[in-house]
C-alpha positions as a Markdown table, in Angstrom:
| # | Residue | x | y | z |
|---|---|---|---|---|
| 1 | Met | 3.6 | 2.7 | 13.5 |
| 2 | Ser | 7.3 | 2.6 | 14.3 |
| 3 | Ala | 9.5 | -0.4 | 13.9 |
| 4 | Ile | 9.8 | -2.9 | 16.8 |
| 5 | Ala | 13.1 | -4.4 | 18.0 |
| 6 | Ala | 12.3 | -8.1 | 18.1 |
| 7 | Met | 15.7 | -9.3 | 19.4 |
| 8 | Arg | 19.0 | -7.9 | 20.5 |
| 9 | Leu | 21.9 | -10.3 | 20.2 |
| 10 | Pro | 25.7 | -10.1 | 20.6 |
| 11 | Glu | 27.7 | -9.3 | 17.4 |
| 12 | Gln | 29.4 | -12.7 | 17.5 |
| 13 | Val | 26.1 | -14.6 | 17.1 |
| 14 | Asp | 25.8 | -15.8 | 13.5 |
| 15 | Leu | 22.3 | -14.9 | 12.3 |
| 16 | Ser | 22.8 | -15.8 | 8.7 |
| 17 | Gly | 20.8 | -19.1 | 8.9 |
| 18 | Phe | 18.0 | -17.6 | 10.8 |
| 19 | Ile | 17.8 | -14.6 | 8.4 |
| 20 | Glu | 17.4 | -17.1 | 5.6 |
| 21 | Leu | 14.6 | -18.7 | 7.4 |
| 22 | Leu | 12.8 | -15.4 | 7.8 |
| 23 | Gln | 13.3 | -14.7 | 4.1 |
| 24 | Arg | 11.9 | -18.1 | 3.3 |
| 25 | Leu | 8.8 | -17.3 | 5.4 |
| 26 | Gln | 8.6 | -13.8 | 3.9 |
| 27 | Val | 8.7 | -12.1 | 7.3 |
| 28 | Pro | 9.6 | -8.4 | 6.8 |
| 29 | His | 12.7 | -7.5 | 8.9 |
| 30 | Arg | 15.8 | -5.5 | 9.1 |
| 31 | Val | 19.1 | -6.2 | 10.9 |
| 32 | Ala | 21.2 | -3.4 | 12.2 |
| 33 | Glu | 24.4 | -3.2 | 14.2 |
| 34 | Glu | 24.0 | -0.9 | 17.2 |
| 35 | Ala | 26.4 | -0.4 | 20.2 |
| 36 | Gly | 28.0 | -3.8 | 19.8 |
| 37 | Glu | 24.7 | -5.7 | 19.3 |
| 38 | Gln | 22.8 | -7.0 | 16.4 |
| 39 | Val | 19.2 | -5.7 | 16.5 |
| 40 | Leu | 16.5 | -7.4 | 14.5 |
| 41 | Trp | 13.7 | -5.0 | 13.6 |
| 42 | Val | 10.2 | -5.8 | 12.4 |
| 43 | Pro | 7.3 | -3.5 | 11.6 |
| 44 | Glu | 4.8 | -4.9 | 14.2 |
| 45 | Glu | 4.7 | -6.3 | 17.7 |
| 46 | Ser | 2.8 | -9.3 | 16.6 |
| 47 | Leu | 5.6 | -10.2 | 14.1 |
| 48 | Ala | 8.1 | -9.5 | 16.9 |
| 49 | Glu | 6.5 | -12.2 | 19.1 |
| 50 | His | 6.4 | -14.6 | 16.1 |
| 51 | Val | 10.1 | -14.0 | 15.3 |
| 52 | Arg | 11.2 | -14.5 | 19.0 |
| 53 | Ala | 9.2 | -17.8 | 19.1 |
| 54 | Leu | 10.7 | -18.9 | 15.8 |
| 55 | Tyr | 14.3 | -18.1 | 17.0 |
| 56 | Ala | 13.7 | -20.1 | 20.2 |
| 57 | Arg | 13.0 | -23.2 | 18.0 |
| 58 | Tyr | 15.3 | -22.6 | 15.1 |
| 59 | Pro | 18.2 | -20.3 | 16.1 |
| 60 | His | 20.3 | -21.6 | 13.2 |
| 61 | Gly | 17.5 | -21.6 | 10.7 |
| 62 | Asp | 17.9 | -25.3 | 9.8 |
| 63 | Ala | 18.0 | -25.4 | 5.9 |
| 64 | Thr | 15.8 | -28.5 | 5.9 |
| 65 | Val | 13.3 | -26.8 | 8.2 |
| 66 | Ala | 13.3 | -23.7 | 5.9 |
| 67 | Gln | 12.5 | -25.7 | 2.9 |
| 68 | Ser | 9.8 | -27.7 | 4.5 |
| 69 | Leu | 7.9 | -25.0 | 6.3 |
| 70 | Pro | 4.9 | -23.7 | 4.4 |
| 71 | Leu | 4.4 | -20.0 | 3.7 |
| 72 | Ala | 1.8 | -19.5 | 6.3 |
| 73 | Ala | -0.8 | -16.9 | 5.6 |
| 74 | Asn | -0.1 | -15.1 | 8.9 |
| 75 | Thr | 3.6 | -14.7 | 8.1 |
| 76 | Ala | 3.4 | -13.6 | 4.5 |
| 77 | Pro | 3.6 | -9.7 | 4.6 |
| 78 | Ser | 0.8 | -7.7 | 3.3 |
| 79 | Val | 1.3 | -4.7 | 1.1 |
| 80 | Ala | 0.8 | -2.4 | 4.0 |
| 81 | Gln | 3.4 | -4.3 | 6.1 |
| 82 | Gln | 5.9 | -4.1 | 3.2 |
| 83 | Leu | 5.3 | -0.4 | 2.9 |
| 84 | Arg | 5.8 | 0.1 | 6.6 |
| 85 | Ala | 9.0 | -1.9 | 6.6 |
| 86 | Ser | 10.3 | 0.1 | 3.5 |
| 87 | Arg | 9.1 | 3.6 | 4.2 |
| 88 | Met | 12.0 | 5.5 | 2.5 |
| 89 | Thr | 11.9 | 3.3 | -0.6 |
| 90 | Ala | 8.1 | 3.9 | -0.8 |
| 91 | Ala | 8.6 | 7.7 | -0.3 |
| 92 | Val | 11.1 | 8.0 | -3.1 |
| 93 | Leu | 8.7 | 6.0 | -5.4 |
| 94 | Leu | 5.8 | 8.2 | -4.4 |
| 95 | Leu | 7.7 | 11.4 | -5.4 |
| 96 | Thr | 8.6 | 9.7 | -8.7 |
| 97 | Phe | 4.9 | 8.9 | -9.4 |
| 98 | Ile | 3.9 | 12.4 | -8.5 |
| 99 | Ala | 6.5 | 13.8 | -10.9 |
| 100 | Ala | 5.3 | 11.4 | -13.6 |
| 101 | Ala | 1.8 | 12.7 | -13.2 |
| 102 | Ile | 2.8 | 16.4 | -13.2 |
| 103 | Thr | 5.0 | 16.0 | -16.2 |
| 104 | Val | 2.6 | 13.7 | -18.0 |
| 105 | Leu | 5.4 | 11.1 | -18.3 |
| 106 | Gly | 7.7 | 13.6 | -19.8 |
| 107 | Asp | 5.3 | 14.9 | -22.5 |
| 108 | Asn | 4.7 | 18.3 | -20.8 |
| 109 | Leu | 8.0 | 20.0 | -21.4 |
| 110 | Thr | 6.9 | 23.1 | -19.6 |
| 111 | Thr | 6.6 | 21.2 | -16.2 |
| 112 | Val | 9.6 | 19.0 | -17.0 |
| 113 | Ser | 11.7 | 22.2 | -17.2 |
| 114 | Gly | 11.2 | 22.7 | -13.5 |
| 115 | Leu | 13.0 | 19.4 | -12.7 |
| 116 | Ser | 15.6 | 19.2 | -15.5 |
| 117 | Phe | 19.3 | 19.5 | -14.7 |
| 118 | Val | 19.6 | 22.9 | -16.3 |
| 119 | Asp | 16.7 | 25.3 | -17.1 |
| 120 | Tyr | 15.5 | 25.8 | -20.6 |
| 121 | Arg | 13.0 | 27.7 | -22.7 |
| 122 | Leu | 10.8 | 26.5 | -25.5 |
| 123 | Gln | 10.6 | 28.3 | -28.8 |
| 124 | Gly | 8.5 | 26.5 | -31.3 |
| 125 | Asp | 10.0 | 23.0 | -31.8 |
| 126 | Tyr | 13.4 | 24.0 | -30.3 |
| 127 | Ile | 14.7 | 23.9 | -26.8 |
| 128 | Tyr | 17.3 | 26.5 | -25.7 |
| 129 | Phe | 19.2 | 25.4 | -22.6 |
| 130 | Ser | 20.8 | 27.7 | -20.0 |
| 131 | Asp | 24.3 | 27.2 | -18.7 |
| 132 | Leu | 24.7 | 25.3 | -15.4 |
| 133 | Ser | 26.5 | 28.3 | -13.9 |
| 134 | Asp | 23.5 | 30.5 | -14.6 |
| 135 | Thr | 21.1 | 27.9 | -13.2 |
| 136 | Leu | 23.0 | 27.6 | -10.0 |
| 137 | Ala | 23.6 | 31.3 | -9.7 |
| 138 | Ser | 19.8 | 31.8 | -9.6 |
| 139 | Gly | 19.6 | 29.4 | -6.6 |
| 140 | Gln | 18.1 | 26.5 | -8.4 |
| 141 | Trp | 20.2 | 23.9 | -6.6 |
| 142 | Trp | 17.4 | 21.3 | -6.5 |
| 143 | Arg | 18.1 | 20.7 | -10.2 |
| 144 | Leu | 21.3 | 18.8 | -9.3 |
| 145 | Leu | 19.0 | 16.0 | -8.0 |
| 146 | Thr | 15.6 | 16.2 | -9.5 |
| 147 | Pro | 16.3 | 14.7 | -13.0 |
| 148 | Met | 16.0 | 11.3 | -11.3 |
| 149 | Leu | 12.2 | 12.0 | -10.9 |
| 150 | Ile | 11.7 | 12.6 | -14.7 |
| 151 | His | 10.6 | 9.6 | -16.7 |
| 152 | Phe | 9.7 | 9.5 | -20.4 |
| 153 | Gly | 6.9 | 7.0 | -21.0 |
| 154 | Ile | 5.2 | 4.3 | -19.0 |
| 155 | Leu | 7.8 | 1.6 | -19.7 |
| 156 | His | 10.6 | 3.8 | -18.6 |
| 157 | Leu | 8.8 | 4.6 | -15.3 |
| 158 | Ala | 7.7 | 0.9 | -14.7 |
| 159 | Met | 11.1 | -0.6 | -15.2 |
| 160 | Asn | 12.9 | 2.0 | -13.1 |
| 161 | Thr | 10.5 | 2.0 | -10.2 |
| 162 | Leu | 10.3 | -1.8 | -10.0 |
| 163 | Trp | 14.1 | -2.1 | -9.8 |
| 164 | Phe | 14.2 | 0.7 | -7.2 |
| 165 | Trp | 11.6 | -1.2 | -5.1 |
| 166 | Glu | 13.8 | -4.3 | -5.3 |
| 167 | Leu | 17.2 | -2.8 | -4.6 |
| 168 | Gly | 16.1 | 0.1 | -2.3 |
| 169 | Arg | 14.3 | -2.3 | 0.1 |
| 170 | Arg | 17.4 | -4.4 | 0.4 |
| 171 | Ile | 19.6 | -1.4 | 1.4 |
| 172 | Glu | 16.9 | 0.0 | 3.7 |
| 173 | Ala | 16.5 | -3.4 | 5.4 |
| 174 | Arg | 20.3 | -3.8 | 5.9 |
| 175 | Gln | 21.5 | -0.2 | 6.5 |
| 176 | Gly | 18.4 | 1.7 | 7.4 |
| 177 | Pro | 16.2 | 4.3 | 5.7 |
| 178 | Trp | 18.5 | 7.4 | 6.1 |
| 179 | Thr | 21.4 | 5.5 | 4.5 |
| 180 | Leu | 19.2 | 4.7 | 1.6 |
| 181 | Leu | 18.2 | 8.3 | 1.2 |
| 182 | Val | 21.8 | 9.6 | 1.4 |
| 183 | Leu | 22.9 | 7.0 | -1.2 |
| 184 | Thr | 20.0 | 7.8 | -3.5 |
| 185 | Leu | 20.8 | 11.5 | -3.5 |
| 186 | Leu | 24.5 | 10.8 | -3.8 |
| 187 | Phe | 24.0 | 8.5 | -6.8 |
| 188 | Ser | 21.6 | 10.9 | -8.4 |
| 189 | Leu | 24.2 | 13.7 | -8.1 |
| 190 | Ala | 27.0 | 11.5 | -9.5 |
| 191 | Ala | 24.8 | 10.3 | -12.4 |
| 192 | Asn | 23.5 | 13.7 | -13.3 |
| 193 | Phe | 26.9 | 15.4 | -13.3 |
| 194 | Ala | 28.4 | 12.5 | -15.3 |
| 195 | Gln | 25.8 | 12.9 | -18.0 |
| 196 | Tyr | 26.1 | 16.7 | -18.1 |
| 197 | Leu | 29.9 | 16.6 | -18.3 |
| 198 | His | 29.7 | 14.0 | -21.1 |
| 199 | Ala | 26.8 | 15.4 | -23.2 |
| 200 | Gly | 26.6 | 19.0 | -22.1 |
| 201 | Pro | 23.2 | 20.8 | -21.6 |
| 202 | Ser | 20.6 | 18.3 | -22.7 |
| 203 | Leu | 17.3 | 16.8 | -21.5 |
| 204 | Phe | 17.7 | 13.6 | -19.6 |
| 205 | Gly | 16.2 | 11.9 | -16.6 |
| 206 | Gly | 15.2 | 8.7 | -14.8 |
| 207 | Leu | 16.1 | 6.6 | -11.8 |
| 208 | Ser | 18.4 | 4.4 | -13.8 |
| 209 | Gly | 21.6 | 6.1 | -12.8 |
| 210 | Val | 20.6 | 5.7 | -9.2 |
| 211 | Leu | 19.7 | 2.1 | -9.8 |
| 212 | Tyr | 23.2 | 1.3 | -11.1 |
| 213 | Gly | 24.5 | 3.0 | -8.0 |
| 214 | Leu | 22.4 | 0.8 | -5.8 |
| 215 | Leu | 23.5 | -2.2 | -7.8 |
| 216 | Gly | 27.2 | -1.4 | -7.5 |
| 217 | His | 26.8 | -0.7 | -3.7 |
| 218 | Cys | 25.1 | -4.1 | -3.1 |
| 219 | Trp | 27.6 | -5.9 | -5.3 |
| 220 | Ile | 30.8 | -4.6 | -3.7 |
| 221 | Phe | 29.4 | -4.5 | -0.2 |
| 222 | Gln | 28.4 | -8.2 | -0.5 |
| 223 | Arg | 31.8 | -9.2 | -1.8 |
| 224 | Leu | 33.6 | -7.6 | 1.2 |
| 225 | Ala | 31.0 | -8.4 | 3.9 |
| 226 | Pro | 28.7 | -11.1 | 2.8 |
| 227 | Asn | 25.1 | -10.8 | 4.0 |
| 228 | Asn | 21.8 | -12.1 | 2.8 |
| 229 | Ala | 20.2 | -8.8 | 2.1 |
| 230 | Tyr | 22.6 | -7.9 | -0.7 |
| 231 | Arg | 22.8 | -11.4 | -2.2 |
| 232 | Leu | 21.3 | -10.8 | -5.6 |
| 233 | Pro | 19.6 | -13.5 | -7.6 |
| 234 | Pro | 22.0 | -15.3 | -10.0 |
| 235 | Gly | 22.4 | -13.5 | -13.3 |
| 236 | Val | 21.0 | -10.1 | -12.2 |
| 237 | Leu | 24.4 | -8.5 | -12.0 |
| 238 | Val | 25.5 | -10.0 | -15.4 |
| 239 | Met | 22.2 | -8.9 | -17.0 |
| 240 | Met | 22.5 | -5.3 | -15.7 |
| 241 | Leu | 26.1 | -4.9 | -16.8 |
| 242 | Ala | 25.4 | -6.5 | -20.2 |
| 243 | Trp | 22.5 | -4.1 | -20.6 |
| 244 | Leu | 24.8 | -1.2 | -19.8 |
| 245 | Leu | 27.3 | -2.4 | -22.4 |
| 246 | Ile | 24.6 | -2.9 | -25.1 |
| 247 | Cys | 23.3 | 0.6 | -24.5 |
| 248 | Met | 26.8 | 2.1 | -24.8 |
| 249 | Thr | 27.1 | 0.6 | -28.3 |
| 250 | Gly | 24.6 | 3.2 | -29.5 |
| 251 | Ile | 22.3 | 0.6 | -31.1 |
| 252 | Phe | 19.1 | 2.2 | -29.6 |
| 253 | Glu | 20.0 | 5.6 | -31.1 |
| 254 | Leu | 20.8 | 4.0 | -34.4 |
| 255 | Leu | 17.3 | 2.3 | -34.4 |
| 256 | Gln | 15.8 | 5.6 | -33.4 |
| 257 | Phe | 14.4 | 4.2 | -30.1 |
| 258 | Gly | 15.6 | 7.3 | -28.3 |
| 259 | Ala | 18.8 | 8.4 | -26.6 |
| 260 | Ile | 20.2 | 6.6 | -23.6 |
| 261 | Ala | 21.9 | 8.5 | -20.8 |
| 262 | Asn | 24.9 | 6.1 | -20.7 |
| 263 | Ala | 27.2 | 8.4 | -18.8 |
| 264 | Ala | 24.6 | 8.7 | -16.0 |
| 265 | His | 24.5 | 4.9 | -15.8 |
| 266 | Val | 28.3 | 4.7 | -15.6 |
| 267 | Gly | 28.6 | 7.6 | -13.1 |
| 268 | Gly | 26.0 | 6.0 | -10.8 |
| 269 | Leu | 27.7 | 2.6 | -11.0 |
| 270 | Leu | 31.1 | 3.9 | -10.1 |
| 271 | Ala | 29.7 | 5.9 | -7.2 |
| 272 | Gly | 27.9 | 2.8 | -6.0 |
| 273 | Cys | 31.0 | 0.7 | -6.2 |
| 274 | Leu | 32.8 | 3.3 | -4.1 |
| 275 | Thr | 30.2 | 3.5 | -1.4 |
| 276 | Gly | 30.0 | -0.3 | -1.4 |
| 277 | Leu | 33.7 | -0.5 | -0.9 |
| 278 | Val | 33.6 | 1.9 | 2.0 |
| 279 | Gly | 30.6 | 0.3 | 3.6 |
| 280 | Gly | 31.9 | -3.2 | 3.1 |
| 281 | Val | 35.2 | -2.4 | 4.6 |
| 282 | Leu | 33.6 | -0.8 | 7.7 |
| 283 | Ala | 31.2 | -3.7 | 8.1 |
| 284 | Arg | 34.0 | -6.2 | 7.8 |
| 285 | Gln | 36.1 | -4.3 | 10.5 |
| 286 | Gln | 33.1 | -4.3 | 12.8 |
| 287 | Arg | 32.6 | -8.1 | 12.5 |
| 288 | Ser | 36.3 | -8.7 | 13.2 |
């Protein structure tokens, strides 16, 4: 089922209060700027009717009203509604889960080799990596992106997919599914190259580099063009940056908990800050 345009309003109309009301009621939605208008999209026609009726009563999303309204059962989105409203986020996660199953959460090094940044061969307990130039010369360009699908262990997979669900849905709701896809691929590319340039041929993977890119994008975009979708809960940014710094100390390697792809995190974060800067400036210019 395709998305439904519930309302089309002029750009100068301030929808921030009403959007807060929709978030309070947990109504899945997305606001996009198209041809000088603000278009509020919802996944179903029944929700579109509800949103239009709600806007007629509370166009400014009275804060008192938002706090007093109960979370009605018919407005709380089901899992199916959430998936329909965040199709691209769900598609990336589906690919990640498929890769986790095929690679047995990184334990099957034979299948992992098909997704790693550079190809390698196994000989006993040793891994012999190819050069990146040889890998690309053989036409294996997908390797520049696919390390983001590799995860080593259930905890690694669970943490990364949960954060991608949280951040990916925000960007998909605010800027659309194709923007999310482009950003995901771009951040993966930046993170993978950063890790390769820092550590050379090695085995690394995970969505964490992409996650730091999404985080940086939301952070800088929100600073330049404030919007509800990218307003992260207090402490999230501090926690994520603190975690990055702790990992960079090498404490986890020292305690033999495994190597952390710190360069991938930094590369993703810097790429995300750059796209957030560009996107935030453009959004600010459109508003003015």
